[in-house]
C-alpha positions in Angstrom: 34.3 13.7 -94.8 30.8 15.1 -94.1 29.5 18.2 -95.9 29.7 20.2 -92.6 33.3 19.1 -92.0 34.3 19.9 -95.6 32.8 23.4 -95.2 34.6 24.0 -92.0 38.0 22.8 -93.3 37.9 24.8 -96.6 36.8 28.0 -94.8 40.1 27.9 -92.8 42.2 30.8 -94.1 45.6 30.2 -95.6 45.4 26.5 -96.2 47.8 25.1 -98.8 49.8 28.3 -98.9 53.3 28.1 -97.5 53.9 31.0 -95.0 57.4 32.2 -94.2 58.3 32.0 -90.5 61.9 32.9 -90.8 64.7 32.4 -93.4 64.5 28.9 -94.8 61.5 27.8 -92.7 57.9 27.8 -93.9 54.6 26.8 -92.3 52.1 25.0 -94.5 48.6 24.7 -93.0 46.4 21.8 -94.1 42.8 21.3 -93.2 41.4 18.7 -90.8 37.7 17.6 -90.8 37.6 17.6 -87.0 37.0 20.1 -84.2 40.8 20.7 -84.4 40.5 22.0 -88.0 44.1 22.3 -89.1 47.6 20.9 -88.9 50.8 22.8 -89.4 53.4 21.2 -91.6 56.9 22.7 -92.0 59.1 23.0 -95.0 62.8 23.5 -94.5 64.9 24.8 -97.4 68.5 24.3 -98.3 70.3 24.9 -101.6 69.7 21.4 -102.8 66.1 20.9 -102.0 63.4 20.7 -99.3 62.7 18.8 -96.1 59.1 18.3 -95.0 58.1 17.8 -91.4 54.7 16.0 -91.3 52.3 15.3 -94.1 48.6 15.9 -93.4 45.6 13.7 -93.4 45.0 11.2 -96.1 42.0 12.9 -97.8 41.3 14.0 -101.4 41.3 17.7 -100.3 44.7 17.5 -98.8 46.1 15.7 -101.8 44.7 18.4 -104.1 46.3 21.1 -102.0 49.6 19.3 -102.0 49.4 19.0 -105.8 49.3 22.8 -105.9 52.2 23.2 -103.5 54.4 20.7 -105.5 53.6 22.4 -108.7 54.2 26.0 -107.7 56.2 26.4 -104.6 59.3 24.2 -104.7 61.0 26.3 -107.5 62.3 23.3 -109.3 64.1 21.8 -106.3 63.2 18.3 -105.1 61.7 17.1 -101.9 64.7 15.4 -100.3 63.1 13.8 -97.2 59.9 13.5 -95.2 60.2 13.6 -91.5 57.2 12.3 -89.6 57.1 13.5 -86.0 54.8 10.8 -84.8 52.3 8.1 -85.8 49.0 9.9 -85.6 46.9 10.0 -88.9 47.2 13.8 -89.5 51.0 13.5 -89.3 51.7 10.3 -91.2 48.5 9.9 -93.3 50.0 11.1 -96.6 53.5 10.0 -96.1 53.3 7.1 -98.4 51.5 9.1 -101.1 54.0 11.9 -100.9 56.9 9.5 -100.9 55.7 7.7 -104.0 54.9 10.9 -105.8 58.2 12.6 -105.1 60.6 9.8 -104.4 61.5 11.3 -101.0 62.3 8.8 -98.3 60.2 8.8 -95.0 61.9 9.1 -91.6 60.4 8.2 -88.2 61.6 7.2 -84.8 61.7 3.4 -84.4 59.1 3.2 -81.6 56.6 5.4 -83.5 57.0 3.3 -86.6 56.6 0.1 -84.6 53.4 1.3 -82.9 52.0 2.7 -86.2 52.3 -0.8 -87.8 50.7 -2.5 -84.7 47.8 0.0 -84.6 47.2 -0.4 -88.3 47.1 -4.2 -88.0 45.2 -4.4 -84.7 41.5 -4.5 -85.9 42.3 -7.5 -88.1 45.0 -9.1 -86.0 43.3 -9.0 -82.6 39.8 -7.5 -82.6 39.0 -8.9 -79.1 41.9 -6.9 -77.5 40.2 -3.6 -77.9 36.9 -4.9 -76.4 38.8 -6.3 -73.4 40.6 -3.0 -72.9 37.5 -0.7 -72.9 35.5 -3.1 -70.7 38.3 -2.7 -68.2 37.7 1.1 -68.3 34.0 0.6 -67.5 32.3 0.7 -70.9 29.5 -1.6 -72.0 26.7 -1.9 -74.5 26.3 0.8 -77.2 29.0 3.1 -75.7 31.5 0.2 -75.8 30.6 -0.5 -79.4 31.0 3.1 -80.5 34.3 3.5 -78.7 35.8 0.4 -80.3 34.8 1.8 -83.6 36.6 5.0 -82.9 39.7 3.3 -81.5 39.8 1.1 -84.6 39.7 4.1 -86.9 43.5 4.3 -87.4 43.5 2.0 -90.4 40.6 3.9 -91.9 42.2 7.3 -91.5 45.7 6.4 -92.6 44.6 4.0 -95.3 48.2 3.1 -96.3 51.4 3.3 -94.2 54.8 3.9 -95.9 56.2 0.8 -97.4 59.4 1.4 -95.4 61.0 4.1 -93.3 64.4 5.2 -92.3 65.0 5.7 -88.6 65.5 8.9 -86.6 67.3 8.5 -83.4 67.4 10.6 -80.3 70.1 13.3 -80.4 70.8 12.6 -84.0 71.7 15.9 -85.8 70.3 16.8 -89.2 72.1 19.5 -91.2 69.5 21.4 -93.2 70.0 24.8 -94.8 72.9 25.8 -92.5 71.0 24.8 -89.4 71.8 21.8 -87.2 68.5 20.2 -86.0 68.9 17.8 -83.1 66.3 15.1 -82.6 64.7 15.3 -79.1 62.0 12.8 -78.1 58.7 14.0 -76.8 56.9 11.3 -74.9 53.3 10.8 -73.7 51.0 12.1 -76.4 52.8 9.5 -78.5 55.7 7.2 -77.4 58.6 8.9 -79.1 57.7 12.1 -81.0 60.6 13.5 -83.0 61.0 17.2 -82.1 63.6 19.2 -83.9 65.8 21.5 -81.8 68.1 24.2 -83.3 70.2 25.3 -80.4 72.0 28.3 -82.0 68.8 30.0 -83.0 66.7 28.5 -80.1 64.1 27.2 -82.4 62.0 24.0 -81.8 59.7 22.2 -84.1 57.7 20.5 -81.4 54.9 18.5 -83.1 52.0 17.9 -80.7 54.2 17.7 -77.6 53.5 21.3 -76.5 50.6 23.2 -78.0 49.8 26.9 -77.5 46.1 26.8 -76.6 45.1 23.2 -75.9 46.7 20.3 -74.1 47.7 17.3 -76.1 45.6 14.2 -75.5 47.3 11.7 -73.2 45.6 8.4 -74.0 45.9 5.0 -72.4 45.3 3.0 -75.5 44.9 -0.7 -76.2 48.6 -1.0 -77.1 51.5 1.3 -76.4 53.0 2.7 -73.1 51.3 1.6 -69.9 51.7 4.9 -68.1 51.6 7.6 -70.8 50.9 10.5 -68.4 54.1 9.8 -66.4 56.0 9.7 -69.7 54.4 13.1 -70.6 55.0 14.9 -67.4 58.6 13.7 -67.2 59.3 14.7 -70.7 57.8 18.1 -70.2 60.2 18.6 -67.3 63.1 18.0 -69.7 61.8 20.2 -72.4 61.2 23.0 -69.9 64.9 23.4 -69.5 65.4 24.3 -73.2 66.1 28.0 -73.8 63.5 28.0 -76.5 62.9 31.4 -78.2 60.3 30.2 -80.6 58.4 26.9 -80.7 56.7 25.8 -83.9 53.7 23.5 -83.0 51.7 21.2 -85.2 48.5 23.1 -84.3 48.0 26.8 -83.5 50.3 29.7 -83.9 54.1 29.9 -83.2 54.7 29.9 -79.5 57.1 32.4 -77.8 56.1 31.7 -74.2 57.4 28.2 -74.3 58.5 27.7 -70.7 55.4 29.5 -69.4 53.2 27.3 -71.5 54.8 24.1 -70.2 54.1 25.4 -66.7 50.4 26.0 -67.6 50.1 22.4 -68.9 51.8 21.0 -65.8 49.4 22.9 -63.6 46.4 21.8 -65.7 47.3 18.2 -65.1 48.0 18.7 -61.4 44.5 20.1 -60.9 42.9 17.1 -62.7 45.0 14.6 -60.6 43.9 16.3 -57.4 40.2 16.1 -58.4 40.5 12.5 -59.3 42.2 11.6 -56.1 39.3 13.3 -54.1 36.7 11.6 -56.3 38.1 8.2 -55.6 37.3 8.2 -51.9 34.9 5.5 -53.2 35.9 3.0 -56.0 35.5 4.5 -59.4 36.0 3.3 -63.0 37.6 5.5 -65.7 34.2 5.9 -67.3 32.6 7.1 -64.0 35.4 9.7 -63.7 34.7 11.5 -67.0 32.5 14.2 -65.5 35.2 15.0 -63.0 37.7 15.7 -65.8 35.4 17.1 -68.5 32.5 18.7 -66.7 29.6 16.9 -68.2 28.6 14.9 -71.2 31.4 14.2 -73.7 30.4 14.4 -77.4 30.5 11.0 -79.2 33.3 12.1 -81.5 35.5 13.0 -78.5 34.7 10.0 -76.3 37.6 7.8 -77.3 40.1 10.5 -76.4 38.3 11.3 -73.1 38.1 7.8 -71.8 41.8 7.2 -72.6 42.7 10.5 -70.9 40.7 9.5 -67.8 42.3 6.1 -67.6 45.8 7.6 -68.1 45.3 9.9 -65.1 44.0 7.1 -62.9 46.8 4.7 -63.8 49.4 7.5 -63.1 47.9 7.9 -59.6 47.9 4.2 -59.0 51.4 3.8 -60.1 52.5 6.5 -57.7 50.6 4.8 -54.8 48.0 7.5 -54.4 45.2 5.2 -55.7 44.8 1.4 -55.6 43.7 -0.3 -58.7 41.5 -3.4 -58.2 40.0 -5.9 -60.5 41.2 -7.5 -63.7 38.2 -7.5 -66.1 37.0 -4.2 -64.7 39.4 -1.7 -63.2 38.2 0.3 -60.1 40.4 2.9 -58.5 40.2 3.9 -54.8 42.2 6.2 -52.7 45.0 4.4 -50.9 
């Protein structure tokens, strides 16, 4: 973590201090050394102990903040379980450390756990796979090298995955503190994010699937689903039908305008798809389409997310027949 990143993270107000959302539900903000400077974790109380939703990034700063929470907040009650919504480092990064420290078992959906292990092993198991993938998207030379380094950073950021996990299944119900939380799967940002739906109170712990002020990154990665944007848009259509009164996201403030926010996100992607389709009157690579989606130069630290997002939109259009994808070693997309 750089000095600048550390300063930005520690200046975030309220980190490491559980904040009551409603009876038995607390939000715990932890810092991130990125442009997105925090993650919301959630603590669910019942008479016998606590359930944690997500863990934070594997950094000394987050560990130190967790030491304080464990020492002062739990009021002598144990951490009973750790629910990891999805595989990304800020969600799963400290799962092993917290599990070993508290004895609490870790839970994830099977597909998230499978992909986490594959991403963790990929740089050592198949280093040429990432290079082939990003060459297909139009990268070469120094840009290719930097993007491969970013894409291979999962192992560095997570450092250690849980030794074992218990599975969470779609529509499984968890009884916690008198509430009945049903597991709903949010797809696209990750393959099978575990969202927790409490129907009687119309509450939803939504992970990164719906965020209040930014759109989650939809990334065509080296491994994982082949059409993540289709997964995402279809999944949003399902979540839009929920009579959600309050959504608790992993980043940003609690969200009351849930259905309206989904409509905004759907509209955002529709505009981007229309722009890409117009641009591809002539054959284009994913790299060549970045200015269309992001309006100019993309910062180095964001490039891995941007190129994956560009590719995800182009693949979506090609799978729907609006574009034709040509080439094997280098993909070019042209209007059908």
